N, C-alpha and C positions, 0 to 999 in steps of 0.2 A: 504493500500500500504506500509506503514512504517513497519507493522508487517511482511509482505511477504519479504521485503528487508532484515530485520533483520534475519529472519530464513534462507534466502539464504546465507547471510554472514556467519552465524554460520556453515552451512553445508560446505561451501567452505573452511573455516578455519580448520574445522575438517579434511577434506581430505588432505589439504596441510600439516597439522601437522603430520598426520599419515605417509604421504609420506616422510617427512623430517626425522622423527625418524627412519623409516625403512631403508632409504638410509644410514644414519649414522651408524646404526647397521650393515648393510651388508658390508660397507666399512671397519669398524673396524675389523670385522671377517676376511675379506680377507687379510688385512695388517698383522694380527697376524700370518699368515702362518701356520694355524692349519693343521695337516696332514689329509689326506684322505686315506681311505682304510688301507693298511699295511705300510704307510709311517711313519717315526719316527718323534716325536714331536720336537726333538732336535738332532743335529749331534751326531752320535754314540749311540743314545738311541735305545734300542730294544723294539719294541712295542709288547706286548704279544698278542696272538691270542684272539679274542673275546670269551667270556665265554658263553656257551649255557645255556639256562634256560628260564623259563616263562618270557615274556616281562615285566610283571608288577613288577617282582623282580629284573630286571637288572638295574644296575646303569649306569651312563654315562661312568665310568671307564671300566665296563664290556663290554659295547657295542662297544666303540670306542678305548679303549686302553689308554686313557689319561684323566686326571681329567677335569671335566667341568670347563671352565674358569669363574671366578667370573664376568667378564665383560658381558658375555652372560646373566646371571641372572639379572644383573643391568639394562641392556637394555630392557629386557623383562618386568621387573617391571615398568620401565619408560614408556614404550609403553602402558602397561595396565592402569597405573594410569592416563596417558594423555587421554586415551580413556574414562575412567570413568568420568574424570573432564569435558570433552567436552560434553558427553552425559548428565551429570547433568546440565550443562549450557543450553543445548537445552531444557531439560525438564522444567527447571525454566522459560526459555523464553516463552515457549508455555503455561505454567500453569498460569503465572501472569495475562494475559488478561482474562482468564476464571474465575479465582478467583475474580478478581476485578469486573467482570460483575455481578457475583452472590452475592457477599458479600457487595460491596460498597453501594448499595441502602439501605441496612439494617442498616448500621452504620453511614452514612453521616448525617450531620446536615442540616435539611431542612430549607429553607428560611421561613420567616413569611408568613402566609397564605394571599393571595391577597384578595382585596375587589372587589366584583362583583356588578355592578349596577343592581337593580331589578325593580325600578319604580320611578316615580316622586312623590314628596309629594303632588302635586296637585290632584293626583288620589285617595287619601284617604279621607274618611269622618271623621271628628273629633269625637272621642269617639266611633267609630264603628270598631271593629276588622275585619280585612280583610286578607283573605288567598291569598298569592302570590306564584306563581311557577316561577322558574328561572333555567337557565343553569349555571353550575359551572364547570370550568376546574380544574381537580385534577391530580396531579403528582403521579402516582402509579408505583414505581420502576423507570424504564426508559421510561414508557409510559404515555403520557398525555391523560387523558380520560375526556369526557364531561358527566356530570351526572345531571340528573333532580332532583331538590330539591324544598322544599317548606318552607314557614315560615308564622307565624301569626304576623301581624303588627298592633299595636295599636297606632294611631296618636292622640295626645292630643293638637295639635296646638303649635305654636311658637317653632318649631323644636324639640319638646319633643316627642320622639318615643320610644316605646318598641317593640322589635322583639323577638318572642318566637320560640324555636325549636318546630316542630309540633308533637312531640312524648311525650306521657305521661311518667312521671318520675317513674311510678310503673313498668310496663312491656314493655313500648315502643309502646303501641297502639296509633293510631291516634285519636285525639279528635276534637271536633267542638264547635263553638260558638252558644249558644242559646240566642236569643234576649229576649225571654219572661222572662227568669230567670236571664238574665245578668250574665251568667256563662259559663265557658268552661266545657264541659261534656265529659268524656271518657266512651264509651259504654262497654268496656271490663269488668271493675270491679267497675263501678260507681264512678270513681274519679271525684271530682268537684274542679274547680279553679275559683278564681275571675278574674276580668279584669286586675289586676296587676300581675297575675300568682301565687298568694298565694293559698295554699291548704285550701279548705273550708271543705271538708269531703271526706271520702273514704280512701283507702289504700296507696295512693302516699306518699312516705317518705320525699319528699322535694318539694318546689315550681317548677314551670316550668323552664326548662333551657332556657337561653337566647342565642341569636346569636349576636356576635360582629357586630357593625354597625357604620357607620358614614354618615354625610350628606355633599354633595359637590354640590354647585350651584343648590340647590333645588332637588337633586337626592339622593335617599336612596341607600346606598351601604352596602352589608353584607359580613361577612367573616366566621370565624370558630364558632362552638358552644361552649358556656361557661356554665359549670354546675352551677346551682344555689348555690352550696356550695362554689364555687370559687369567687362568687361576694362579694365585700366589702360592708359592711353596710346592 
């Protein structure tokens, strides 16, 4: 509604401005007493007959018999410049919301990633990695989307928890826990990780990535993924 009102105001001001400039120009021209037809511009002045010739080559003197008054050119330039200025203001007014809509999501500073509750600590067995799925609300541009995500949780008791991103650090394949070998195994290129996420064998270039988490009133909450290279220690 505010944008519509602003555009309407600009249009009204444009029309009013053009009307005022045109009225002043017409009034000044009439008061100057410029001759029409074969009338003299000044008492006793003889106005020569119009000169014949191609219209594109005729000057104001040739057409009307007297020089073009400087005031006419000044008024015309004022009217033209006023029109250009108002059109520019209208274009800027209409362009700003569109530019802000498309550019602002890319340059704005995003708030810290929120924490999402995924499970109670009582649901995990101590020392047994458990895969948990959860729904996370993500801000994508101007749209808030709900995405299904997953995480491997290793609960060691006494609020000591490791939360791993479920993608192998080699090429992003999903891995799984094998109780027999007590290892995380990636089926794509035989990447192997221990229960702490460290690389045991295979092509993975770094340990498993972690997911930021916190515990509040016995509930596990998770946030963004943290690459293992970002971890301290």
